C-alpha positions, 0 to 999 in steps of 0.5 A: 676757288670759292671765296673763304668766309671768316665773318659770321654774326652771333645773335642771342636774344636778350633775356630780361627779368621783370619784377612788375606784373607782365604777361607773355604775349603768346601764352599770357602766363605771368612773367613776374620774376621770370626770364623773358625775351622782347620780340618786336617790343612785346614780352615773350616767355622763353618757351614761347619764343623758342616755339613761335619766334626762334630761327630754325637751324639750317642743318637740324631744322630745329628752333634755336633757343635763347640758351643756344649760341646762334650763327648766321650767314647770308640769311641762314641760321645754325646752332653753333654745334650744327655749323659743320663742313657738309663733307667731313663734318668738321666744326667750323664755328671758329674756322674759315669756311666756303659756301658752294651750292648752299653747302658749307665746306671747310677749305680742305674739302672745297679744294678736293671738290675743285681739284681734277679727278684721277682717271684711274682711282677717281680721287681728287688730285690736290694742289701740290700733288705729283701728277701726270697729264696724258691724252687730256686725262689727269693721274696721280703719279702713283696711279699712272702705271704700266698696264702689264707689270702695274709699276708706276711710270714716274719719270721713265719713258713709256710706249703706248699701244692703242689705249694701253701704256707699257714701260719699255721692258714690258713692251719689249717682252710682249711685242718687240721682235727678237734678233736672230743673232743676239736674242735681244729685242729690236726696238727700232729699225732692224733688218729682215732677211729670209723671214727672220729679224736682225738688228742692223748692227748684228747682220754682218759679214761672217768673215770680216764682221762688216755690217751688211745692211744697205750693202751688196752681199751673198750667202754660202752655206747659210752664212752671209758674206760681203762681196770682198770676203766672198771673192777672197774666201769662198768664190771659185776662180774662173778657169779663164781669167782666174778671177773670182766668180761672184755672181755679181755684175757682169759675171752673173752667168757661169759655165761649169764643165768637168769640175771647172768653172768659167764666167760666161764671157770667159768661156771662149775658144782657146784659139779663135776666142769665139764665145762657146756659151750655148754652143758645141765645143771640144775639150783638149786637155785643159783647153776648150776649142770650138768645133772648127778649131778642134778639127784642125 
């Protein structure tokens, strides 16, 4: 901030009247009974003083006559009416002022010149004004807006994408994936199943509503089930051990015959317990027998 000056000297050459015969040192006119000015001790009529001796106004560049009030500051001179702010033209003869690059400025205009510029409207951000700093740039509070809806961000959170900033609702509507289940935007995390996005809390078992994210599950008729619900409500029962055939763990492979199903490890000869998976067998009633036992 530049220092504010309140001192200014007012100078006005003293005029005199002389009754004795005397001449102007420039035009030689008789000064008897007329007002004149002594310039370096020599009498000078008012007209010649203005023409040859008066200081020039730094603003209008015209001479400052003895009839005018003269202001000076740091070796420069002004008419009283010409001593104004270089930006807003406010009269400063009786006001504090500041000098910057040889310009005279009022306090308000100096503050404007020193203030940072808003990155949006390029107007100064004056002291005490609500403002936002983002990525090294300054903004008026009302100029820092969502690039989509143009509403000021104020103190609310926002999301940046490349060089643009969005309020959360606009970002959600423009970029966020929509959950297949609740049809609401997925802000963080989420689950992708069969090419479709889900909230983690929306991807649940169709029977017990237990969240399935991070757990083993299976599907039946486009519905997802946890292992326990699949076993109890959907899975077929093995004709050998009467346990559910889930397709998990040891019972991955299944043998089906005549409407019945077996775990592969349960598809054995009823008499000798020989595994019949991928081998010929004989069915007698509900029993499955190997060829040897079936011929006996």
